N, C-alpha and C positions, 0 to 999 in steps of 0.2 A: 669635044676637047677637053684637058685638065685645066683645070682652076689656077688661076696664079701662084696658090698655094705653092699647088703640087710641081708646079715649075722652077718656085724658087727652093723648094725642099729639093728635088733632083739635081738643080743647081748646086745648093751647096754639097748635098752626098759625093758630084762627080768632082769640085773644086774641092774636099778635101781627101778623096781619094788620090788625086793628082797630088798632092801635097804631103801627104804622107810617103807615097813611094814615088820621090825622086829620084831621076836619073839610076832608077834599077834599085835606087839604095830605101830600108824600111825607115823613115827617120820619125825619132817622136816630136808630141806637139810639142810647139814653141810655150804657149801658153797649157797651163792645168795639168794636173798632176805632178808626182813628186821630182822629177826629170830635172834636173838643172843643164839647160842647154852651152854648148862653150859656141862660143862666136871668136872667129881670127879674123883681124882686117890687115889686111896689108899695102901700107902706102910705099911708094917706089922714094917719090923726095925727100932726101938726107935730112932736111930742114924742118919735116911736117909740124914739129911739137911747135917751132917761130911761127911756120905760115895757121897754123890753127891759133893760136891766140891774136897774131893780126887782125884774123876773120872774124875774131870773137869782139873784138875792139876797137876796131875800124869798119869793117864792112861786110859786105855779103857776099854770099855764094861759099862751093864746097870742095876741098880737098877732092879728088878722084882717087879712091882707092878698091882693093877687093874685099869682100866679107866673105866667110863659108861659115857655113852656119850649121853645125852636127854635120860636118864632112860634106855638106851640097855647098859650093862653090857659084859666088855671083858675082861678075865684072863691073870692074864701073862704076861703081857704087860711088855714093857725096858722101862723104863726113866734115860735120863740124864739131868743134864744141857748144853747150847748149848752157842753158842756167843762168843767172842773176848770182843769188848770193853763195850758190853753192858751186859757180865758177871762181878757180886760185890762179891766178898769173904766175905763168910757169909753173904750175900745178905737177905734181905724179899723176895725180889721180883725177883727173877734170872730166864734168858728164860729158856726153856723145849723143847727137843727135847723126842717125843712118838712116841715111836714102837707098833704098835698091832700086828706083826706081827714077834714081836726078839722071840717067843716059839713056835706061830701057825705059819707057813709060810701063810697059807692061810687066818687067821684072816684077818678083814678087816671092815670098817664102808663105806659103800655107796661107796665101792669100794676103800677107801682109804685107806693105809696099816698102815701111818705113816704122825704125824704132827709136825709142827714147830711153836710154842708156842714165838713169841716175846712180849716183856717185855715194847716196847714204852719208851724208855731211850732216853734221848734227846729228845723227843717229849711231850710235857705237852697237846699238840691237841688228841693224841694218834689216829689221822688220817693220816699220811703222807705213812705206808706202805697199810692202808686199802684203799685210794683214788688214790695213786700213781700206784698200783697194778691193780688197775680200771682200770684206764686209759692206762697205761701201753697192757694192753689183749687188746685191739681196735687198736693197729697198731702193733705190733709186739708179740715172742714166751714168753709171761710172768704167772705166776700161779696165782692162786685163789688166794682169802684171805678174813679172817670177821673176827668178832670177837668173842669172847671165854670168859665166864665168868668161872674162874678157880678153884676150892674147891683142894684141898690137904689136906686129914683125915678129912674131915669135916672144916675146918677151909676154910675161902672166900681168897684165894691168890690176887684175884684182875681177873681185867679185861685186858685179852691180845688177841693179835691179832695172827689169826692161817694163818700159811700161806702153802702154797699146797709145797709139797719138789719136787726140781727138781730131779729126780733120773727116773729108769727103768720106774717105773709105770706110774707117769706124761707123759711120751715120748710113751707110748704104749696107753695112754687113747688120744693123740694126733694124733699121728704118723701108729698107725697101725702097728708096725715092719717096716716100713720104714727107720729106724733109726740104725746105724752102734757104734756109738762112743758116749761119752760123758764127757767131760772135767769138772772140777772145776777151773777157771781162780783166783786162789787165793794161796798167800803163803799156806804150812803146817806148823804153827808153832810146828809140833813135831819133824820138819826134823829140823836138823841142819843146820847151814848157810852152803854155797855155797861155793864150792872150791873157790880156788883164780885165775883157769883160767878162771873161770866162771864169768860174770858182775852181777856185784852186785846189792844190792834193787832194780832190774826190774821187780820183782811183776806179776803180768800175762799184761804185754804188750805186749805181742808176740813179743819181739827184737830177733833179727834170734841168734845163737849161734853156732858154729862149734859142739861142744862135746855138745854130745846128754846126757850124762847124768846132764848137767846142768839144762834143763829142769824139771828134777823129782824133784827140790827147789822149782818149783815156781806154777804147775799145777799137779793137782788131778786127775786122771782116776779112775771115779766111775764107770763106766762101757762099756764093748766094752774092745777092743785093736786096738788103733790108735794115740801111739806115733810117728812113722813116720807121718804120715799124719796130723800133729799138727808141727813135724817140717818142714813139706812140706810148709804150711800155712805162719810159719814166713819166710821162706825162700824166698817166692813169694814177700810177702810184701816187703821185704827187696831188692832182686835182681829185681826180674820179674814184678812190679804192673801192669803193663797192660795185664796180665791173670790174677788178682785178682778173677774175676767170675767164675772160672773154678774152685777155692777152695773156695768162700767165696760165702753166700747171703750176696749181700751188698746191695741190699733195705733194708735188714731188721739191716743189721746192722748202716747203715744212718738214718735208725727212734731213734736206742739205741742212737747214737750221737744225735740226735733233742732232744730225750727229757731229758737226763741228762743234758745238757748245758739249753736248756728253766727253767726246776725244778732246776737250780741248784746242781745240786745232785753230789755231790765230792765226796760222796764212793764209788767210781765208778771207771770204767776206765777212766770218766777225771779227776778225782783227784789225790792227792799222790801217792796212791797206786795202779792203775791201779789193781782196783778188782772188787768183787761182779759182776760178771757173768760166765757165765756156755755156752760154747758152745760144741754143739751138733749136727754131721755130717751125713748125709742124705743118703742114699742108693747108692746116683748121687754123691757123692764125694762133696758136698758142708758142708762147716758149717755154722750154723746160733747163732748168741748168745740168749741166753735167760737171762733178767736182775734180779738181785736180792737183797735181800736185801736195802730197800729204807729207815730203819727208820732212815737215817739222809739227807734222801734229802730236796727239798724245802730249803735248804740254812741251813741247820744246823751243816754239817761238811762245814772245811771255807778252806781247803789247797787242792789247785792245782798242789803241787810238785813244787813250782816254787814261792820261797819264803816262807816267816811264813804268818800265815793266814788273810786271809782277813777280813774287819770291812762287817758289814751286806751293807753297801751302796755301798764299792767295789763290793759283790754280787749281787746284783744288779745289777749292771753293766757291771756284765761280761759279758769277748768279747764273739759273738757268735763263732767267730771264733778259740777259744780258743785252741793251742796245733796245730796251722795247720803249724808251720814251728818247733813242737819240733822230736826232733829224735830220743829220748826218749817212742816217742807215735805213733807207726809207722800205728795203724787202725785209728787213725785219720790225722794224715800226710798226708797219703799216699793217703785216699781216698778224703780229700778237695783238693788237690793238682792237681785233675781232673776236669775239668770244667764244664763237666756236673754232676758229683757226686757229687759237689758241691752246682749246682741249685736243685739237686733232697731233700741235706739234708736243705737245706734254705727251698723249698715248704715242709718237713713234717714239719720244725719248725711254720711255719706258720699255718700250717693246725691246727696242736696241741693248738695254739695260737686261731683260728679263732671257732674249737669246743668244746674243753674244757675250755678258760678261755677268755671267749666273755664277754665282759660288767663284771657282777657279779654273773654271770651263778657258778664258782668256791666256792663263797660267800656262795650262794644258797645252792650249794649241801654239803657244808661242815658243815653247820648251822642245813640241815636235819640230816646227822649221829650223828651229835653232841648231839643232841635233842634226837636221838635214847639211844644212850650209856651211856648218861647223869647220868641214877641210877643206870647202874652199877659200873659207876665210883666212886661217891658219897659212895658207901659203899664201899671203899679200903679204909684199913688201912696202909696198910705199899706200896701205889703208892710212886715216886718220886715229886708229886708234888699235889699242895694243888687245891683245888676244884677250888678257885677264879681260879689259874693260868691255871685248866683245861677251863675255862668256859671266860677269858680273852685273850685265846691264840690264835686268829683269828688274833687278831690288835696288842697287846702289847707284846715287844721283852721281854721272861722269863731269869732269870740265870744274875747271875756276873758275871761269867767267861765265860760258854759257850755262852750267849746270845743267842738264839733259838727265829729266828722272828717270828712275828705273822705271819701266816700260811697265809690264806687270803690275808691279805694287803701285804707282800713279793710278792705275784705271782701278785697283780695287779703293782705291784708299776717297776716287772721284766718286764713284757708284754707291760706297757708303754714304758720304754725302749727300748726294741725291735724296735716297730713299729715305731719309732725316727729315726732307722739306715740303711742305704741307701739300705742294701740287703734287706729289706723289702717294701720299697718305690717306688719297680720297679713295670713295668706292666708287669703284668702277661700273659701267654695266658689265652684262654680259647675258651672250644669244645663245637659247638653249637650245632651240633649234629653227630650223630651215624646211619648208617644203613647199612643192609645188603641186599645184592637182591636177591630176590625171582623170584621163577618163573611165568611169566606172564600168564595169565588168555588166555587160549588156546593152550598154547604151549606144546607141546609133550615131549619135551623131558626135563631129570627132572636134576634139581640142583645138580650136583655134587662134588664143594667145596664152599669154603664161598668167597665172595668176599663185603669185607667191605670199606664202603666211609665214610669218615670226613669231615667234615666242623670245621674249625677251626678259631678263630680270633684273634685279636689284635697282628699282624702283623706274624704268626707262619714261623719259619723257618723250621723246621724239624717239622715231626708227626711219632710216636714211636706205630707200635704194637704189645704189648706184647700176646701171646698167650699160649693153650695148648691145647690133645686133655683128659686128664683124671686128677684127684687130686693129683694123688700120681705122679705127671712127675712136671717139675720145667719151667716155661714160657721161650718161645725163644721169641727172640726181632729181627721185620725186620723195615727198614725205609718204610715208606708209600712211594708210589709214590704221589708226586704232577701233577694236573691234573687242567690248566686252565679254569677256567668259567666265560663269563661274567656276570653271574646274580648279580656274590655274591657281596656283600660292599666293599668301601675300606676300607685294613687290613685282611682280609678276605681269604680264599684259602682253596680248596679241596683237600684232598687224599686220594689214595686210597691203597688197596691190595688184594690178591686174594690166599688162602691157599688153597691144594688142600690135603686133610687129605689121610692117607694111613692106610692099613691094616685095613678097612674098620670102622675107627673109625667118628661116628656120628655126638658126640655131641663137639661142639668149646667153649673154657672159653675162655675170653680174654679181655682186659682190654687199653686204650689207655694213653699216654704219649704227651703232646702236646709242644714244643718248641718253644721259642724265642730269642733273641742274648741273655736277661737277665735273663728271669726264666724259668722253666715249669709247668708243670698242669698236675694231673692224673686228669683220667674219667673212672668211676668212684672215688667218696675217699674213698669205701668201699673197694679196686680192692683186698685186703688183702686177707680178709674175704668173699667178695660177688663179684667177679668178672663178668663181662657182660657173658650170656652165650645162646648159641644158637644151634639149632640139622638141620640137612638136613632136617627131618620130616615136622620140622616148615614154610621152606623154599616152600618146595613143596607144 
């Protein structure tokens, strides 16, 4: 009988095959690769733009139309304007929400039942969301993103950023039924102001409130049933932060904080409104954040919630420990108050700088994508920026009021500033070798446990082993035991742990975290997506 893993893999392969070859046509993937899909919306209603404005401002529902994606038609789809700051009344280029399954529940394009189209308002480069999500996905839960050329009733509306919605379909594609709840952590603009007995303007900060009704004004339950779980998360953050790992994926949260701070993404939890993220809860009872809405990242939104807007130079020199003492930001304050978590946070920022923003690597990536989308941008009639703004947006500040910094130059200056800060100049520990004990030649007894030996350098104080026996489990951590070794050089030490599997488990997934007095280092760097793996069969 095939395992659940094999059934899931076969289903994915079959689903991909059906989506790539639909109606006898070969179709490029809507996400991934260099292809820019073409989407055509047909809306028969003569005053459709006024209807969409009315729906956005005063009500729910969607207008019915037809969508055509790379030549494949989908009838009776739902269409509406979306966005808050990115929506403009009677605007020529408003953002869209497209629901392929609005009337037909099973209608989808390559497994995707809906699409979120961003209009790149306050982003003359058009790159912030596309590159922001591309980077974030390598380290934390985040949606796919790509460009799309949009036509409405055969009129070219422009190039949009197509973002994978965070919904039940998103979770199923990634977690295959191992989730229970999804919240959007952002005030609902359609709900009245919170009652006087509730804290005001808390947004999605996760501040604890005694009255359960207060949470209804700042969080939206999108899937499942988990209000009490959300309240318990807030209570533990407020009253028992030492137990936070029981209800929160701390590492994923620190990745989100590191990304937001490094990229000066203040239209997020780190900024004025503590918003633009989701919380998903897995079957093990732990919440994980899913980052959302990166249109104003890389210095485009400038308010931290403490005082007036920052200048571009103040954004470049944004404190890497912003909000560490801010009681209205418990998800930052409580985690950074823990010395171990603080080291992990710095390690994540350092890794992002090294892997994504080293020297001119980010600039080259920007230039490659800009060259790919420039023809579609140059054909726009209703864009918010000129072609000159677009071509110069990597280095020049665009706008007199918003003052959107040049994307590549801003990040070069930001990274250079951070590298000079004390937290980023300390000596990091390093993992020199990782070995797992194998059965010796001519030895009859089978190896029935995993004995892992690590040699670490740069004065390691502790070495942590994180392990699990299947992908649907959270990692368990243990401190490895130091073992004196005269053969090692100065500043090096050996650490050993023995993990005995239960219930017939044969495979171990694991990674290492080395810690010295000042810093931590992960091994391998890809531990969230590709941890180390070994089986008992390989050891015998």
